[in-house]
C-alpha positions in Angstrom: 5.8 163.8 23.1 9.3 163.2 21.8 9.7 163.6 18.1 11.3 160.6 16.2 11.9 159.7 12.6 8.4 158.2 12.4 6.9 161.5 13.6 8.3 163.1 10.5 7.6 160.1 8.2 3.9 160.4 9.1 4.0 164.2 8.3 5.2 163.4 4.8 1.8 163.3 3.0 0.7 166.6 4.4 4.2 168.3 3.7 4.3 166.9 0.2 0.9 168.2 -0.6 1.9 171.7 0.7 5.1 171.6 -1.5 3.0 170.6 -4.5 0.4 173.3 -3.8 3.0 176.2 -3.1 5.9 175.7 -5.5 6.8 179.0 -7.1 7.1 178.3 -10.8 7.1 181.9 -11.9 9.7 183.0 -9.3 12.1 180.3 -10.4 11.5 180.9 -14.2 12.4 184.6 -13.6 16.1 183.5 -12.6 16.7 180.8 -15.1 18.1 181.0 -18.6 15.4 180.9 -21.3 16.7 177.6 -22.5 18.3 175.3 -19.9 20.1 172.3 -21.7 22.6 171.1 -19.1 22.1 171.0 -15.4 24.8 170.4 -12.8 23.7 169.4 -9.5 26.1 169.7 -6.5 25.0 167.7 -3.4 26.4 165.3 -0.8 24.9 162.6 1.5 21.1 162.1 1.4 20.9 165.3 -0.9 23.1 163.3 -3.4 20.8 160.4 -3.1 17.7 162.4 -3.7 19.2 164.0 -6.8 20.1 160.5 -8.1 16.5 159.5 -7.5 15.2 162.5 -9.4 17.8 162.5 -12.3 15.8 160.5 -14.8 12.6 162.4 -14.1 14.4 165.7 -14.5 15.9 164.6 -17.8 12.7 163.2 -19.3 10.5 166.0 -18.1 12.7 169.0 -18.8 14.5 167.6 -21.9 17.9 168.2 -20.5 21.1 166.4 -19.5 21.8 166.2 -15.7 25.2 165.7 -14.2 25.5 165.0 -10.3 28.7 165.8 -8.5 29.9 165.4 -4.9 30.9 169.0 -3.9 34.2 168.1 -2.2 35.6 166.0 -5.0 34.3 168.4 -7.6 35.9 171.4 -5.7 39.4 169.8 -5.7 39.4 167.7 -9.0 36.4 168.6 -11.1 36.2 170.7 -14.3 33.1 172.7 -15.2 31.5 171.8 -18.5 31.4 174.9 -20.5 28.0 173.9 -21.9 26.4 173.8 -18.4 23.8 176.7 -18.2 22.4 176.1 -14.7 23.9 174.8 -11.4 21.7 173.5 -8.6 23.2 173.3 -5.1 21.3 171.2 -2.5 21.7 171.2 1.3 18.7 170.8 3.7 20.4 172.7 6.4 22.1 175.2 4.0 25.3 174.6 6.1 27.1 171.8 4.3 30.7 172.9 4.2 31.6 171.1 1.1 28.6 172.4 -0.8 29.1 176.0 0.2 32.9 175.8 -0.5 32.5 174.5 -4.1 30.2 177.4 -4.9 33.2 179.7 -4.6 34.8 177.8 -7.4 31.9 177.8 -9.7 30.9 181.4 -9.0 33.5 182.7 -11.5 31.8 180.7 -14.3 29.0 183.1 -14.6 26.6 180.2 -14.6 23.3 180.9 -12.7 23.3 179.2 -9.3 20.0 177.9 -7.7 20.1 176.9 -4.0 17.6 174.2 -2.7 17.4 174.5 1.1 15.2 174.5 4.0 17.0 177.6 5.5 16.4 180.7 3.3 18.9 182.7 5.5 21.6 180.2 5.3 25.2 180.7 4.0 24.3 178.5 1.0 21.7 181.0 -0.2 24.2 183.9 0.0 26.2 182.1 -2.7 23.1 181.8 -5.1 21.1 184.0 -7.4 17.9 182.1 -6.8 16.4 180.1 -3.8 14.0 177.1 -3.9 12.6 176.9 -0.4 12.4 173.3 0.5 9.2 174.1 2.4 9.2 171.1 4.8 8.9 172.9 8.1 11.0 171.8 11.1 12.8 168.6 11.1 14.7 168.3 14.4 15.9 164.6 14.0 19.3 164.2 12.4 18.3 161.2 10.4 16.3 163.1 7.7 13.1 161.7 6.4 10.5 164.3 5.2 13.6 166.4 4.1 14.7 163.8 1.8 11.2 163.3 0.3 10.7 166.9 0.1 14.0 167.3 -1.9 12.8 164.7 -4.3 9.5 166.4 -4.9 11.0 169.8 -5.3 13.3 168.4 -7.8 10.4 166.9 -9.8 8.7 170.3 -9.7 11.9 172.1 -10.7 11.9 169.7 -13.7 8.4 170.7 -14.6 9.3 174.4 -14.4 12.3 173.9 -16.8 10.3 171.7 -19.0 7.5 174.2 -19.4 9.9 177.0 -20.0 11.9 174.9 -22.5 8.6 174.1 -24.1 9.4 170.3 -23.6 6.0 170.1 -21.9 2.7 171.9 -22.4 0.6 173.6 -19.8 -1.8 170.6 -20.1 1.0 168.2 -19.6 2.2 170.1 -16.5 -1.2 169.8 -15.0 -1.2 166.1 -15.7 2.1 165.7 -14.0 1.0 167.6 -11.0 -2.1 165.4 -10.7 0.0 162.3 -11.1 2.2 163.4 -8.3 -0.8 164.2 -6.2 -2.1 160.7 -6.8 1.0 159.1 -5.5 1.1 161.4 -2.5 -2.5 160.4 -1.6 -1.3 156.8 -1.5 1.3 157.4 1.1 -0.6 157.1 4.3 -1.7 153.6 3.2 1.8 152.6 2.3 3.2 153.9 5.6 0.6 152.0 7.6 1.1 148.7 5.7 4.9 149.0 6.0 4.5 149.2 9.7 2.3 146.2 9.7 4.7 144.3 7.5 7.5 144.9 9.9 5.5 143.8 12.9 4.6 140.6 11.2 8.0 139.9 9.9 10.4 141.4 12.5 12.8 138.5 12.3 13.5 139.4 8.7 15.0 142.6 9.9 16.6 141.8 13.2 18.2 138.4 12.6 20.9 139.5 10.2 24.1 141.6 10.4 24.4 142.9 6.9 21.8 144.7 4.8 21.9 145.1 1.0 19.5 146.9 -1.2 19.5 146.2 -5.0 17.7 148.5 -7.5 17.7 150.1 -10.9 16.5 153.2 -12.7 15.2 156.0 -10.5 15.1 153.6 -7.4 19.0 153.4 -7.5 18.9 156.7 -5.5 16.7 155.0 -3.0 19.2 152.0 -2.9 21.8 154.5 -1.9 19.6 156.2 0.6 18.9 152.6 2.0 22.7 152.4 2.5 22.8 155.8 4.2 19.7 155.3 6.5 20.4 151.6 7.6 24.1 152.7 8.3 23.1 155.7 10.3 20.3 154.0 12.3 20.8 150.3 12.5 24.5 150.8 12.6 25.4 147.5 10.9 27.2 147.2 7.5 24.8 148.2 4.7 25.0 148.8 1.1 23.0 149.9 -2.0 23.8 148.6 -5.4 22.6 149.1 -9.0 21.2 145.8 -10.3 23.9 145.0 -12.9 26.7 146.3 -10.8 25.8 143.8 -8.0 26.2 141.0 -10.5 29.8 142.1 -11.3 31.5 141.2 -8.0 29.4 142.1 -4.9 27.3 138.9 -5.1 30.4 137.0 -4.1 30.0 138.2 -0.5 26.5 136.7 -0.1 26.1 134.8 3.2 23.3 133.4 5.3 23.6 136.3 7.8 22.8 138.8 5.1 19.3 140.4 4.2 18.8 141.5 0.7 16.1 144.0 -0.4 15.0 144.3 -4.0 13.1 147.3 -5.3 11.4 146.3 -8.5 9.1 148.3 -10.8 7.2 147.2 -13.9 9.7 148.1 -16.5 11.1 145.5 -18.7 14.2 145.1 -16.8 12.2 143.7 -13.9 12.6 140.1 -15.3 16.3 140.4 -14.7 15.8 141.6 -11.1 13.5 138.6 -10.4 16.0 136.3 -11.9 18.8 137.5 -9.6 16.5 137.4 -6.6 15.5 133.8 -7.4 19.0 132.7 -7.7 20.6 134.6 -4.8 17.9 133.8 -2.2 19.2 130.3 -1.6 22.6 131.8 -0.5 21.5 134.6 1.9 19.5 134.6 5.1 16.3 136.3 3.6 15.2 138.5 0.8 12.5 141.3 0.8 11.1 142.0 -2.5 9.2 145.3 -3.1 7.1 145.6 -6.2 5.2 148.5 -7.7 2.0 146.5 -8.0 0.8 142.9 -7.5 2.7 140.6 -9.9 2.8 137.0 -10.9 6.3 136.7 -9.5 6.7 136.1 -5.7 7.1 139.3 -3.8 6.8 140.5 -0.2 5.5 144.0 -0.3 3.3 145.7 -2.9 3.1 149.6 -3.2 -0.2 148.9 -4.9 0.4 151.8 -7.4 -1.1 151.6 -10.9 -0.4 153.4 -14.1 2.3 155.9 -12.8 5.5 157.2 -14.3 8.2 154.7 -12.8 10.4 157.7 -12.4 8.2 159.1 -9.6 8.2 155.9 -7.6 11.1 156.9 -5.3 8.6 159.1 -3.4 6.9 155.8 -2.4 9.8 153.4 -2.1 11.8 155.7 0.2 9.0 155.6 2.8 9.7 151.8 3.2 13.4 152.5 3.8 12.7 155.3 6.3 10.1 153.2 8.2 12.0 150.0 8.2 15.4 151.5 9.1 13.8 153.2 12.1 11.9 150.1 13.3 14.9 147.8 12.9 17.1 150.2 14.9 14.4 150.4 17.7 13.9 146.7 17.7 17.8 146.3 18.1 17.6 148.8 21.0 19.6 151.5 19.1 19.0 154.8 21.0 18.7 157.2 18.2 18.4 160.2 20.6 22.0 159.8 21.6 24.7 161.1 19.2 27.6 158.6 19.4 30.0 161.3 18.0 28.8 164.6 19.4 32.0 166.4 18.5 32.2 165.1 14.9 31.0 168.2 13.0 33.2 170.5 15.2 36.3 168.4 14.8 35.9 167.6 11.0 34.1 170.8 9.9 31.6 168.9 7.7 28.8 171.5 8.7 29.0 175.1 9.7 28.0 175.3 13.4 
């Protein structure tokens, strides 16, 4: 049977359990400074989005400050903060040209470099002192799904390792965090199944419009940006992801009846502002789809049905909806994702090592 994005989405619960069970805390700790206070993450594309989704969890759990930079821009224009004491380079394939090239710039800084990749023998790892194996198995489809989710979970566990080493969390708190992540992963099969059902019952909400916008805040901002990436890659219609407040400062002016707006809303206090925007803007667009953490008094379209979880780990759940709905929308629109419309792109632009 031909493997598709959905093949790998449905593997995610099993893969994430494997990552959770096999993460090498002691091996990582041996290569880290005794006290990490400032972390620089270098990543592009979906890896950047995953880092953005994990940023607040890392800062809260590890008690550190995290900066995220696009490798190409940082290589040519960036300056290394002298207080940075760890650099994390992310590339699922380990062949991202910009990420590999920027490491040549930061190598002279004498700051420890950690590589997070699914290819332990890749060029990226050769530039690093330490490897975190993404540990997701094979993913042949270019539009990454389990690789994205696996990156987020590895970043969460990376934060736990630093937090424990920094004494920001105790051994008991580390176990609590592992159990909390396990609870969320256990909920994923149900979320995947219900997301497919929701699409089949509301297909017109996804196929009747020619622009897609996702609005989020907090940790889910990374998922809004991954929405932009995934819908653009697969549905191949104009798509965007915005931070809640940023959307209100200009982008709302483009709202039209042929637009579909997606809202990712968790139970933090800021949710009331998100609902106010949704309630206002829905009269000016074709449709809105509101995803909530749990059942709420406000009107919503899809509930994750997750209770009493750290809102900073919710990206592991919300991204599943983005992955499922982008694939099903593309399929319904008869986009053949097995055909690469630009087969010579990497060779001509040198975006990845071949």
